[in-house]
C-alpha positions, 0 to 999 in steps of 0.5 A, spaced: 500 500 500 503 506 497 504 511 503 499 516 500 493 512 501 496 509 507 496 517 510 489 518 507 486 512 511 490 514 518 486 521 517 480 517 516 480 513 522 483 519 526 477 523 524 472 518 526 475 515 532 474 520 537 473 521 544 466 523 547 462 524 553 455 522 553 451 519 548 453 523 541 446 525 539 444 529 545 451 531 546 451 534 538 445 537 540 448 541 546 454 542 541 450 546 537 447 550 542 453 551 545 456 554 539 449 558 538 450 561 545 458 563 544 456 567 538 450 570 541 454 572 547 450 571 553 445 565 555 439 565 551 433 567 553 429 562 548 432 556 545 428 553 539 430 547 536 428 543 530 431 536 530 431 530 525 427 524 527 433 520 529 436 525 533 430 525 537 429 517 538 437 517 540 436 522 545 429 521 549 431 515 554 439 516 555 442 519 561 446 525 560 453 525 564 453 528 571 446 530 571 442 524 574 437 526 568 435 523 561 433 526 555 434 533 551 432 538 555 437 538 560 442 537 555 440 543 551 440 547 558 447 545 559 449 546 552 447 553 553 450 554 560 457 550 561 458 548 554 464 549 550 464 548 542 471 547 542 471 541 546 467 537 540 463 531 543 466 532 550 462 539 550 459 537 556 465 535 560 465 541 565 458 540 568 458 541 575 452 540 580 451 547 580 450 547 573 445 542 573 441 546 578 442 552 573 439 547 568 433 545 572 431 552 573 432 554 565 428 548 563 423 550 569 422 557 566 420 554 559 425 557 555 426 551 551 422 549 545 423 542 541 420 540 535 421 534 529 423 537 523 420 532 518 423 535 512 430 535 515 435 533 509 439 528 513 437 523 519 442 527 523 440 534 523 440 539 528 437 546 527 438 551 533 435 558 534 438 562 540 435 569 542 437 574 547 439 581 548 435 583 542 439 578 537 438 571 535 443 566 532 442 560 528 446 554 528 445 548 524 449 541 524 447 536 519 450 529 516 455 528 522 455 530 529 460 535 529 459 538 522 456 545 522 453 547 516 450 554 518 452 559 523 448 566 522 447 572 527 442 577 526 441 574 518 448 575 517 451 569 515 458 567 518 459 560 515 455 556 510 456 550 506 452 544 504 450 538 509 453 533 504 460 537 505 463 534 511 470 530 514 475 530 508 470 534 503 471 540 508 479 539 508 479 539 500 480 531 499 476 525 498 475 519 503 478 513 500 473 508 497 474 502 502 473 495 501 474 489 505 481 487 502 484 494 503 481 494 510 485 488 512 491 489 508 492 496 512 491 493 518 496 488 518 501 491 514 501 499 516 507 501 520 506 500 527 508 507 529 503 510 525 497 506 528 499 505 535 494 511 537 488 506 537 491 504 543 487 510 546 481 507 545 483 501 549 485 506 555 479 510 555 473 504 554 477 500 559 477 505 564 469 506 562 468 499 563 472 499 570 468 505 572 462 502 571 463 495 575 465 500 581 458 503 581 451 502 579 449 505 572 444 503 567 441 496 568 448 494 571 449 488 566 456 488 566 457 487 574 451 482 573 455 478 568 461 479 573 458 477 579 452 473 578 453 470 571 459 465 572 455 459 574 451 461 567 457 463 563 463 460 566 470 464 567 470 464 559 473 469 554 465 470 552 463 472 559 469 477 560 468 480 553 460 481 555 462 484 562 467 489 559 463 491 553 456 492 557 459 495 563 462 501 558 455 501 555 452 501 562 457 507 564 455 511 558 448 510 557 447 511 565 450 518 565 457 517 568 461 523 566 467 519 563 469 519 556 469 513 551 472 513 544 467 513 539 467 510 532 463 514 526 459 518 531 457 513 536 460 511 543 456 505 543 459 503 536 466 505 539 465 501 545 463 495 541 469 495 536 474 496 542 472 492 548 471 485 545 478 485 542 481 488 548 478 483 552 480 477 548 487 480 547 488 480 554 485 473 555 491 471 550 496 475 553 497 478 546 503 483 544 501 490 544 503 490 536 498 484 535 492 488 539 494 495 535 493 491 529 486 488 531 483 494 534 485 498 527 482 492 523 475 492 528 475 500 527 476 500 520 471 495 518 466 499 522 468 505 518 467 501 512 460 499 513 458 506 516 460 509 509 455 506 505 450 505 511 450 512 514 450 515 520 444 514 523 439 509 521 433 504 523 439 498 524 442 498 530 449 500 530 452 494 534 451 490 528 456 494 524 461 495 530 460 487 532 462 485 525 468 489 526 470 486 532 469 479 529 474 480 524 479 482 529 477 476 533 479 472 527 486 476 527 487 474 534 485 467 533 491 467 528 486 467 522 487 471 515 483 474 510 479 468 508 477 467 515 475 474 516 471 474 510 467 468 513 466 472 520 463 478 516 458 473 512 456 469 519 455 476 522 451 479 517 447 472 516 445 473 524 444 480 526 441 483 520 435 487 522 436 488 529 432 495 530 435 501 533 430 504 538 434 509 541 440 510 545 438 508 552 441 503 558 438 497 555 443 498 549 448 494 553 443 488 552 444 489 544 451 490 545 452 483 549 448 480 543 453 483 538 459 480 542 457 473 543 455 473 536 462 476 534 465 470 538 461 465 535 462 467 528 469 468 529 470 461 532 466 458 526 470 462 521 476 459 524 473 452 523 472 453 516 465 455 516 461 460 513 454 462 511 454 461 503 450 465 498 445 459 498 442 462 504 439 469 505 442 475 503 449 473 503 453 473 497 460 470 495 463 476 495 464 479 502 463 487 499 457 485 496 454 482 502 456 488 506 452 492 501 446 488 502 446 489 509 447 496 509 442 497 503 437 494 508 439 498 514 439 505 509 433 504 505 428 498 506 428 500 514 426 507 513 418 505 514 421 501 520 425 507 523 418 512 522 414 507 526 419 506 532 419 513 533 412 514 533 411 508 538 417 511 542 413 518 542 406 516 543 407 511 549 
């Protein structure tokens, strides 16, 4: 692989694998509010938000870090009170008990209006209007969690671009068009000093898991499996992986004020692409280099799948990230490219169709399903078994198999997405 392509892939990974505090949908809303507040120059008297359905869906039931509260209103209020847009997806890292009390007052004063934007140009779309001291500021994020496409004060445009302009496009270049062979070759051949930055994902997400195991967050699935599950799961690599992965998710969805490493704008995807790999690497005492390459394979596979799936969809993100994890587990087991492709096909055959019904504490249960399936798919692949093209949506070509998965999640499940949101908002 030539150096230019290698550097493009590294830039892509560094852009898509970044720290985040809290669920990235309400955090992106807080980021948009924080930017509007900064441009306005004062805490807004009124905030009006129009959001795409997927933003609302993924923000309704999730804990907001450091608050003991769930949902958008407190995220919006804190974005205005203590949010700093320079922090990106860590916009709420300065939350304090005093700020939470101020946020509660902000909400009680009826200063926030949130509505669904049925004409949003992207599944990920946040439109904020902030009013205060005789001025008004509009900020819009669209297409990606930190992708500002409009900043406007009193009708004067400060920033404007298409919602389709993001990432590498903004930097004046195109992202590489990945395929599974390119992903694998990069992971196993890139100079180790160029990709060892991925160990930060291990450090952050492992710390989040350990934090959760020492407290009570979400549904406490990680600590339940650790303390109560041995007689059911045994002291096994699968049990270890489920424990650590679900614990990190417990912390994140339960509102713990800890950062996690995200993938493609999702903290849960970052956790799922990281923790099964880290857990098994620790179990087998893998070297740092082997762990780095496995993590790169997992995260880059997830990025590749998300390139055609899109940021938000009706398909649960754990399907994507656990497919990346299964690829990495194969690598850790000593498998090569053919076995990685077999594992991907096994994953697609099993988990396709798992719906996303919003970010929430019970995501840890879906993630655990992905973890156990990732291990099972890797084991089958290492024994020479792969779901064949005679079965379901699997094709002989692994990249076509992935496109089959993403076309279902991106296109065919749109009606499912709308019905899920309707059910969630009408309960």
